[in-house]
GUVO-194838 format. One line per 2 residues: for each residue x, y, z of N, C-alpha, C. Coordinates in steps of 0.1 Angstrom, whole numbers. Layout:
N
X/Y/Z/X/Y/Z/X/Y/Z  ...
***
This chain:
257
-133/132/23/-132/139/35/-137/125/48  -131/125/54/-137/115/67/-151/117/72
-157/113/75/-172/113/86/-171/102/95  -174/109/107/-175/102/119/-186/99/121
-190/85/122/-205/79/126/-203/73/139  -214/71/141/-219/59/153/-225/51/149
-229/38/152/-243/26/152/-240/18/165  -252/14/168/-254/4/176/-250/-8/172
-240/-10/180/-235/-29/183/-246/-40/185  -246/-49/179/-258/-61/184/-257/-61/199
-249/-60/205/-249/-62/222/-257/-48/226  -257/-39/221/-264/-24/226/-255/-12/225
-239/-12/229/-235/-1/228/-230/3/221  -229/20/215/-224/29/201/-212/23/198
-211/20/186/-198/17/178/-195/32/171  -181/33/173/-177/50/167/-171/41/151
-171/52/143/-167/48/133/-162/58/123  -155/56/112/-152/68/99/-153/63/87
-161/69/79/-165/65/66/-153/72/60  -141/70/54/-134/78/44/-140/79/29
-145/92/29/-155/94/17/-146/97/4  -145/89/-5/-141/97/-20/-144/114/-23
-130/119/-25/-134/132/-31/-140/137/-44  -138/129/-53/-140/126/-68/-153/118/-68
-152/112/-82/-161/100/-85/-162/90/-78  -172/80/-72/-174/68/-63/-170/57/-72
-164/51/-70/-162/34/-74/-178/25/-69  -173/27/-58/-184/15/-47/-181/22/-33
-187/12/-23/-186/15/-10/-176/1/-2  -172/-1/10/-172/-14/15/-172/-9/31
-168/-18/38/-164/-20/52/-153/-27/52  -145/-25/65/-131/-31/65/-131/-32/82
-129/-43/84/-125/-47/99/-115/-47/103  -112/-44/116/-98/-45/120/-93/-54/127
-79/-59/131/-75/-68/137/-80/-71/151  -74/-80/163/-80/-83/174/-80/-69/185
-69/-62/186/-75/-53/195/-70/-39/188  -69/-41/176/-62/-25/169/-67/-14/166
-79/-14/165/-88/-3/160/-89/0/147  -99/8/144/-100/17/132/-89/28/129
-82/33/138/-70/39/133/-58/33/133  -54/20/132/-41/12/134/-37/14/114
-26/12/118/-18/16/103/-25/7/95  -26/-6/93/-30/-14/82/-45/-7/77
-55/-5/85/-68/-5/90/-70/10/78  -61/20/86/-64/32/84/-56/37/73
-47/32/68/-40/38/55/-45/29/46  -50/16/44/-59/12/36/-71/16/29
-81/21/41/-92/24/41/-90/42/34  -83/47/39/-78/62/31/-74/63/14
-62/51/13/-61/49/-2/-70/45/-11  -79/36/-3/-86/29/-15/-97/42/-15
-102/50/-5/-108/65/-7/-105/73/-20  -91/71/-17/-83/83/-26/-88/77/-40
-88/66/-41/-91/58/-54/-105/55/-59  -113/62/-53/-129/61/-54/-136/53/-48
-132/46/-36/-138/34/-28/-142/40/-16  -153/43/-9/-158/48/2/-155/40/10
-148/35/21/-148/30/33/-151/33/44  -160/22/50/-164/24/66/-152/16/78
-150/21/86/-140/14/95/-143/18/110  -146/8/116/-149/11/128/-139/4/143
-144/9/153/-137/4/164/-150/-5/170  -142/-18/173/-151/-31/178/-153/-24/193
-161/-34/199/-167/-31/211/-154/-26/221  -155/-17/233/-145/-13/244/-131/-9/237
-130/-4/223/-121/-2/218/-118/13/214  -109/19/210/-105/32/206/-118/41/210
-128/45/203/-139/59/209/-153/48/205  -152/33/207/-164/28/209/-166/25/223
-181/22/225/-187/22/238/-182/5/239  -184/2/255/-188/-10/260/-173/-17/266
-173/-31/267/-164/-35/274/-158/-47/264  -145/-44/260/-138/-57/250/-142/-70/256
-140/-70/268/-142/-86/272/-152/-92/272  -165/-86/272/-175/-88/269/-180/-92/252
-171/-90/244/-173/-94/233/-168/-108/230  -165/-108/213/-159/-123/214/-160/-127/200
-156/-134/195/-152/-137/175/-166/-132/172  -179/-141/177/-191/-142/169/-195/-123/174
-194/-120/182/-195/-103/184/-191/-95/173  -177/-99/171/-169/-94/159/-176/-95/143
-182/-107/142/-187/-109/132/-199/-106/128  -212/-102/140/-224/-99/137/-222/-84/138
-209/-76/145/-210/-63/144/-205/-60/128  -197/-68/123/-191/-65/110/-204/-64/102
-212/-74/99/-225/-77/94/-237/-61/98  -235/-57/112/-246/-45/116/-240/-33/111
-225/-30/106/-216/-19/99/-220/-20/84  -227/-32/81/-229/-35/67/-242/-29/65
-250/-33/76/-268/-28/74/-264/-15/74  -255/-8/85/-260/10/88/-249/15/76
-245/8/62/-242/19/51/-252/11/39  -259/4/44/-269/2/31/-279/10/36
-284/11/51/-294/21/55/-292/37/50  -282/41/48/-274/56/45/-278/57/28
-279/45/24/-282/48/10/-267/44/5  -256/39/7/-241/33/2/-239/19/8
-247/13/-2/-246/-5/5/-232/-12/0  -229/-20/7/-215/-25/5/-211/-32/-6
-200/-27/-12/-194/-38/-27/-187/-49/-20  -179/-40/-12/-163/-47/-9/-166/-50/2
-161/-61/9/-159/-62/24/-144/-71/25  -135/-63/37/-125/-73/41/-124/-66/50
-107/-71/57/-105/-67/72/-89/-73/70  -85/-70/82/-68/-72/84/-68/-84/98
-60/-90/99/-59/-100/106/-69/-109/111  -73/-108/126/-83/-111/133/-95/-108/122
-94/-98/118/-107/-90/110/-106/-97/96  -101/-100/88/-101/-106/79/-106/-121/80
-105/-130/92/-115/-138/93/-130/-132/99  -128/-126/107/-144/-120/107/-151/-115/96
-144/-110/83/-148/-106/72/-157/-120/65  -148/-129/65/-150/-141/57/-162/-152/65
-163/-147/78/-173/-153/84/-187/-144/84  -186/-133/79/-195/-124/80/-199/-122/67
-197/-124/55/-199/-128/38/-211/-130/40  -215/-143/45/-225/-149/41/-238/-140/44
-241/-132/51/-245/-122/58/-246/-108/52  -240/-108/41/-239/-96/34/-240/-98/18
-252/-102/14/-253/-107/2/-251/-96/-10  -252/-84/-5/-245/-75/-16/-233/-72/-16
-227/-78/-8/-213/-75/-11/-206/-82/-21  -203/-75/-32/-196/-82/-46/-183/-91/-46
-177/-82/-34/-165/-90/-35/-158/-92/-18  -146/-102/-16/-143/-99/-1/-126/-99/-2
-120/-95/6/-107/-97/6/-102/-98/21  -90/-105/24/-81/-106/34/-72/-102/33
-67/-92/42/-49/-91/46/-40/-96/59  -35/-106/59/-25/-109/68/-37/-120/76
-45/-126/74/-55/-132/82/-53/-145/81  -61/-152/98/-56/-167/101/-66/-173/94
-65/-184/91/-75/-196/82/-82/-199/98  -78/-201/109/-89/-204/119/-86/-193/130
-97/-187/135/-101/-176/149/-92/-179/158  -94/-194/158/-82/-196/175/-69/-197/173
-66/-193/162/-50/-190/160/-44/-179/166  -54/-169/171/-53/-154/180/-49/-161/194
-50/-175/196/-48/-175/212/-31/-176/214  -25/-174/202/-13/-176/210/-9/-159/214
-14/-156/210/-14/-137/215/-18/-138/229  -24/-146/238/-25/-149/249/-21/-157/257
-12/-165/249/-16/-182/256/-8/-182/271  -3/-174/276/-1/-175/291/-6/-169/295
-21/-167/293/-29/-162/306/-45/-169/305  -38/-185/293/-52/-194/295/-54/-196/304
-44/-206/313/-49/-213/324/-57/-206/335  -49/-190/335/-56/-183/344/-71/-180/342
-73/-176/328/-90/-175/323/-98/-187/327  -95/-198/323/-101/-208/324/-105/-213/339
-96/-212/343/-98/-215/358/-103/-205/368  -101/-188/363/-109/-181/374/-120/-172/366
-120/-177/351/-132/-172/345/-125/-156/335  -118/-154/342/-111/-139/334/-97/-133/340
-90/-129/331/-79/-122/334/-74/-112/330  -66/-103/334/-60/-88/327/-50/-91/318
-56/-89/304/-44/-90/294/-38/-75/290  -26/-71/293/-16/-61/290/-15/-60/275
-19/-53/265/-15/-56/252/-15/-41/244  -9/-36/238/-5/-24/226/-10/-12/238
-3/-14/255/-9/-3/260/-19/-1/266  -27/-13/263/-43/-9/270/-42/-27/277
-54/-21/291/-54/-34/299/-68/-37/297  -69/-50/288/-82/-58/285/-87/-69/297
-98/-70/297/-101/-80/306/-104/-95/292  -97/-104/297/-96/-120/289/-107/-126/291
-119/-130/293/-130/-138/297/-127/-149/290  -131/-161/300/-133/-175/297/-147/-176/283
-156/-169/282/-164/-166/273/-158/-165/255  -149/-154/259/-142/-152/247/-134/-160/239
-123/-170/256/-117/-175/245/-124/-193/241  -134/-196/245/-143/-203/242/-150/-204/227
-155/-191/228/-160/-186/216/-151/-188/204  -139/-183/208/-128/-182/193/-125/-196/191
-124/-203/204/-119/-220/199/-129/-229/193  -143/-224/192/-156/-231/186/-158/-225/171
-149/-210/174/-150/-206/154/-146/-215/145  -154/-217/136/-150/-223/124/-156/-217/111
-145/-211/107/-146/-201/90/-150/-213/80  -143/-225/80/-147/-232/69/-155/-232/57
-170/-235/65/-181/-234/56/-182/-223/51  -182/-213/58/-183/-197/53/-174/-195/37
-161/-200/41/-152/-195/29/-152/-207/20  -158/-219/25/-162/-225/8/-173/-226/5
-184/-218/9/-193/-217/1/-196/-199/2  -184/-194/-2/-186/-176/0/-191/-169/-13
-191/-177/-23/-198/-175/-37/-196/-162/-41  -184/-157/-37/-177/-141/-44/-168/-145/-45
-160/-133/-55/-144/-136/-57/-137/-131/-43  -127/-137/-43/-120/-133/-29/-108/-130/-34
-100/-123/-27/-87/-120/-27/-78/-119/-13  -70/-127/-12/-61/-127/-3/-48/-124/-4
-42/-113/4/-28/-107/4/-24/-111/18  -9/-116/17/-3/-121/29/14/-123/27
16/-117/34/30/-115/34/38/-126/37  48/-134/27/54/-143/29/64/-146/41
69/-133/49/76/-132/59/66/-129/71  54/-131/73/50/-126/82/48/-136/94
56/-127/106/61/-132/119/45/-135/129  37/-130/126/26/-129/134/17/-142/129
10/-138/119/2/-150/114/7/-152/99  14/-166/99/21/-171/92/18/-174/77
21/-174/65/19/-173/51/12/-186/47  12/-198/56/7/-210/53/-8/-206/59
-14/-199/66/-26/-195/68/-33/-190/57  -28/-182/44/-31/-176/35/-36/-191/23
-27/-200/25/-27/-209/18/-35/-216/18  -43/-219/33/-49/-226/41/-62/-222/37
-67/-207/37/-74/-201/32/-78/-203/17  -71/-200/9/-69/-205/-5/-77/-216/-10
-69/-228/-4/-73/-239/-3/-90/-245/0  -90/-235/8/-109/-238/12/-116/-233/3
-111/-222/-5/-125/-210/-12/-124/-217/-23  -133/-214/-31/-136/-220/-43/-136/-209/-53
-132/-210/-62/-131/-201/-76/-142/-194/-77  -141/-176/-81/-128/-168/-89/-121/-167/-73
-107/-171/-70/-101/-169/-57/-86/-165/-62  -82/-153/-55/-68/-149/-61/-58/-145/-49
-43/-146/-48/-36/-146/-38/-22/-133/-44  -21/-127/-33/-10/-120/-37/-1/-120/-22
12/-120/-30/23/-121/-17/28/-106/-15  25/-100/-5/29/-85/0/44/-88/5
55/-88/-7/67/-93/-1/74/-81/5  81/-84/15/90/-72/25/80/-67/33
65/-68/35/58/-65/44/59/-71/59  57/-61/68/53/-71/79/36/-73/80
37/-78/95/19/-83/99/10/-74/97  16/-61/103/10/-45/104/14/-38/95
19/-41/84/14/-32/72/28/-20/77  32/-17/86/41/-7/89/50/0/81
59/-8/73/70/0/64/61/8/56  73/15/51/68/27/42/64/21/29
48/25/28/45/22/11/38/12/17  38/-1/26/30/-13/26/16/-11/26
13/-2/31/-3/-4/31/-9/3/19  -1/12/15/-6/16/2/-5/10/-8
6/-1/-7/6/-8/-22/-6/-19/-18  -10/-25/-9/-20/-37/-5/-33/-28/-11
-35/-12/-8/-47/-4/-14/-48/-7/-29  -35/-4/-35/-37/-2/-49/-41/-17/-53
-35/-26/-50/-33/-39/-53/-52/-43/-51  -55/-39/-42/-68/-44/-36/-79/-35/-47
-77/-24/-50/-82/-12/-61/-86/-21/-71  -75/-25/-81/-74/-30/-94/-80/-42/-94
-82/-46/-84/-85/-64/-83/-101/-63/-85  -104/-56/-71/-123/-52/-75/-127/-43/-82
-122/-35/-94/-126/-28/-101/-134/-35/-111  -133/-46/-120/-140/-55/-125/-157/-56/-120
-153/-59/-104/-168/-61/-99/-171/-49/-95  -169/-41/-95/-177/-25/-92/-185/-23/-109
-181/-27/-117/-186/-26/-129/-203/-26/-130  -207/-13/-132/-226/-14/-132/-230/-13/-121
-224/-10/-108/-226/-8/-98/-234/5/-94  -246/2/-86/-251/17/-80/-247/20/-68
-241/33/-71/-233/36/-63/-233/54/-58  -243/57/-49/-249/67/-48/-236/77/-41
-237/91/-39/-228/95/-31/-233/105/-23
***
């Protein structure tokens, strides 16, 4: 059963989330970070989290600053904010008595999960789906606006039916973000899921993250899937893989209902 929650972002505004709660026995709990502008109800995030809950792993998915049901201005955020708010989401879960066992994310959110993991020591395992190896990879989404943003300080970005304000501070923060040290010193099992035919974030990104990470690490190719996992059964298949892989790391965990 979904439980709607709210918690404060590190910058102040209230963020809206949904905890997909298992109806039966609870194997563990997790937090999932969505893509750049996608939100908690995007196909990949919502379907993966719902299926994980159906398989006994309760998941918190939440809208980042200024997206979906969350307060605030997306344009005042950054990759650093996204990472900090992912950590805040894990703190929220711990405070309610359901500390995070699994930390994951899709696309840009996968990179955020990798960067956040160092601040979430209770997380037993980390998973990414279609994640870039460098946060700056996101720039190709708004490269036509870069000159205007750097010269004028901001520009309106029309994306996914939304009009977002893209600010210089966001562009510079993403350019300066480096997750190499975070990945290299992860110290937890890592699962990388990526489609070999991903046309948005090429599979070479998965190869680079795999190279950066230390063992234990695993890579699974989501053959036939697109970046957003919109194809029939694609997100459900990803969740099945995650559920089976993480099972050994949930053994002996304390998972209150």
